[in-house]
C-alpha positions as CSV (number, residue, x, y, z in Angstrom):
1,X,18.5,-5.1,-6.8
2,X,16.3,-7.7,-5.2
3,X,14.8,-5.0,-2.9
4,X,14.0,-2.8,-5.9
5,X,12.2,-5.7,-7.6
6,X,10.2,-6.3,-4.4
7,X,9.1,-2.7,-4.2
8,X,8.2,-2.6,-7.9
9,X,6.2,-5.8,-7.4
10,X,4.3,-4.5,-4.4
11,X,3.4,-1.2,-6.0
12,X,2.1,-3.0,-9.2
13,X,0.3,-5.7,-7.3
14,X,-1.4,-3.2,-4.9
15,X,-2.4,-0.9,-7.8
16,X,-3.7,-3.9,-9.8
17,X,-5.7,-5.3,-6.9
18,X,-7.1,-1.8,-6.1
19,X,-8.1,-1.3,-9.8
20,X,-9.9,-4.6,-10.0
21,X,-11.6,-4.0,-6.7
22,X,-12.6,-0.3,-6.8
23,X,-12.2,1.0,-10.3
24,X,-13.7,-2.1,-12.1
25,X,-16.0,-2.9,-9.2
26,X,-15.3,-6.6,-9.0
27,X,-14.7,-6.6,-5.2
28,X,-11.7,-6.8,-2.9
29,X,-11.6,-10.5,-2.5
30,X,-11.8,-11.2,-6.2
31,X,-9.2,-8.6,-7.0
32,X,-6.8,-10.0,-4.4
33,X,-7.4,-13.6,-5.5
34,X,-6.7,-12.8,-9.2
35,X,-3.5,-10.9,-8.4
36,X,-2.3,-13.6,-5.9
37,X,-3.1,-16.4,-8.4
38,X,-1.3,-14.7,-11.3
39,X,1.7,-13.8,-9.1
40,X,2.0,-17.4,-7.8
41,X,1.7,-18.9,-11.3
42,X,4.0,-16.6,-13.2
43,X,6.6,-14.9,-11.0
44,X,8.4,-18.0,-9.8
45,X,8.9,-19.1,-13.5
46,X,10.3,-15.8,-14.9
47,X,12.4,-14.5,-12.1
48,X,15.2,-16.0,-10.0
49,X,13.7,-14.7,-6.8
50,X,10.2,-15.3,-8.1
51,X,8.9,-17.1,-5.0
52,X,9.8,-14.1,-2.8
53,X,8.2,-11.7,-5.4
54,X,5.0,-13.8,-5.4
55,X,4.8,-13.6,-1.6
56,X,5.4,-9.8,-1.8
57,X,2.7,-9.5,-4.4
58,X,0.3,-11.4,-2.2
59,X,1.1,-9.1,0.7
60,X,0.4,-6.1,-1.6
61,X,-2.8,-7.6,-2.9
62,X,-4.0,-7.7,0.7
63,X,-3.3,-4.0,1.0
64,X,-5.1,-3.4,-2.3
65,X,-8.2,-4.6,-0.6
66,X,-8.4,-1.3,1.2
67,X,-11.7,0.7,1.0
68,X,-11.9,3.4,-1.7
69,X,-12.8,6.0,1.0
70,X,-9.5,5.4,2.8
71,X,-7.4,5.4,-0.3
72,X,-9.3,7.3,-3.0
73,X,-7.1,7.0,-6.0
74,X,-4.4,5.0,-7.7
75,X,-1.6,7.4,-6.8
76,X,-2.3,6.9,-3.1
77,X,-2.5,3.1,-3.7
78,X,0.9,3.3,-5.3
79,X,2.2,5.0,-2.1
80,X,0.6,2.3,0.0
81,X,2.3,-0.3,-2.2
82,X,5.6,1.4,-1.7
83,X,5.1,1.2,2.1
84,X,4.1,-2.5,1.8
85,X,7.4,-3.1,-0.1
86,X,9.5,-1.4,2.6
87,X,7.6,-3.2,5.4
88,X,7.9,-6.5,3.6
89,X,11.7,-6.1,3.2
90,X,12.2,-5.1,6.8
91,X,9.8,-7.6,8.2
92,X,10.5,-10.6,6.0
93,X,12.9,-12.4,8.4
94,X,10.5,-12.0,11.4
95,X,7.7,-14.4,12.5
96,X,8.5,-17.0,9.9
97,X,5.7,-19.6,9.9
98,X,3.3,-17.4,11.9
99,X,-0.1,-17.1,10.4
100,X,-1.4,-13.7,9.5
101,X,2.0,-12.1,9.0
102,X,1.3,-10.9,5.4
103,X,-2.1,-9.5,6.3
104,X,-0.6,-7.8,9.3
105,X,2.1,-6.2,7.1
106,X,-0.6,-5.1,4.7
107,X,-2.8,-3.6,7.4
108,X,0.2,-1.8,9.0
109,X,1.0,-0.3,5.6
110,X,-2.6,0.9,5.1
111,X,-2.8,2.3,8.6
112,X,0.5,4.0,8.1
113,X,-0.7,5.7,4.9
114,X,-3.9,6.9,6.6
115,X,-1.9,8.2,9.5
116,X,0.4,10.1,7.2
117,X,-2.5,11.7,5.4
118,X,-4.2,12.7,8.7
119,X,-1.0,14.2,10.0
120,X,-0.4,16.1,6.8
121,X,-4.0,17.6,7.0
122,X,-3.5,18.6,10.7
123,X,-0.2,20.3,9.8
124,X,-1.7,22.2,6.9
125,X,-4.7,23.4,9.0
126,X,-2.3,24.6,11.7
127,X,-0.2,26.4,9.1
128,X,-3.3,28.1,7.6
129,X,-4.5,29.2,11.0
130,X,-1.1,30.7,11.9
131,X,-1.0,32.6,8.5
132,X,-4.6,33.8,9.0
133,X,-3.7,35.0,12.5
134,X,-0.7,36.8,11.2
135,X,-2.6,38.5,8.4
136,X,-5.8,39.4,10.4
137,X,-4.3,42.1,12.6
138,X,-3.0,43.9,9.6
139,X,-6.4,44.1,7.9
140,X,-7.9,46.1,10.8
């Protein structure tokens, strides 16, 4: 149940940061700062594992700072937030006390999503080419 709460938190925090940054146009740093501040102020007081949720929200807010050209809509940002949640859960026990861990998790999640999109595009192009090659001889 705790893992589900982390994933929901990362998706919401990433989407909220992205919305403030890209959709409202206030900038990435401002969007991340607002989400991190609100998460740190409220989550520890309302949830038993609120401190962990606040850290997860902070990680997702860093991912929400991604450029709009790399993640062009909220649905894709939600997917990045999902990846952040999974990476956060898997990587939480590693590198405790090492600076930059949360930012590295956020960057890894963004790069993973961009890689997934590029791989999908390449596979679609190959499929189209193979279908066109199969249809082309019949048309002659």
